[in-house]
C-alpha positions as CSV (number, residue, x, y, z in Angstrom):
1,M,-30.0,20.0,2.3
2,A,-28.5,22.3,4.9
3,L,-25.0,21.7,6.2
4,R,-26.3,21.0,9.7
5,D,-28.6,18.2,8.6
6,P,-27.2,14.8,9.6
7,L,-26.3,12.5,6.7
8,Y,-27.5,9.5,8.7
9,D,-30.1,8.8,11.3
10,G,-27.4,7.5,13.7
11,M,-23.9,6.2,13.9
12,V,-22.3,3.1,15.3
13,R,-18.7,2.3,16.3
14,I,-17.2,-0.7,14.6
15,V,-14.3,-2.4,16.3
16,V,-12.1,-4.8,14.4
17,T,-9.6,-7.0,16.2
18,P,-7.1,-8.7,13.9
19,T,-6.3,-12.3,14.5
20,W,-2.8,-11.9,13.0
21,A,-0.5,-9.3,11.6
22,K,2.4,-9.4,9.2
23,L,5.5,-7.2,9.5
24,I,7.2,-6.3,6.3
25,D,10.8,-5.2,6.8
26,F,11.7,-3.1,3.8
27,E,15.3,-2.8,4.9
28,T,15.9,-6.5,4.2
29,T,13.0,-7.5,1.9
30,L,11.6,-5.7,-1.1
31,P,8.1,-6.4,-2.4
32,S,8.2,-8.5,-5.6
33,A,6.8,-5.6,-7.7
34,V,9.6,-3.3,-6.5
35,E,12.2,-6.0,-7.2
36,E,10.8,-6.3,-10.7
37,L,11.0,-2.5,-11.3
38,V,14.6,-2.4,-10.1
39,R,15.5,-5.4,-12.4
40,Q,13.8,-3.7,-15.4
41,R,15.6,-0.4,-14.8
42,A,19.0,-2.1,-14.5
43,E,18.3,-4.0,-17.7
44,R,17.4,-0.7,-19.6
45,E,20.5,1.0,-18.3
46,R,22.6,-2.0,-19.3
47,L,21.2,-1.9,-22.8
48,A,21.6,1.9,-23.1
49,R,25.3,1.6,-22.4
50,R,25.9,-0.6,-25.4
């Protein structure tokens, strides 16, 4: 297959219009997974100081 050969017979444009959006403000709210990692690190550091 030559590089100039098209991969497809044609192309189409797909437009998606969301019906809602959610804003996540990381300055005031951490995702739960990040909160858990912070908690685990703090616990490890606390145990290491003993």
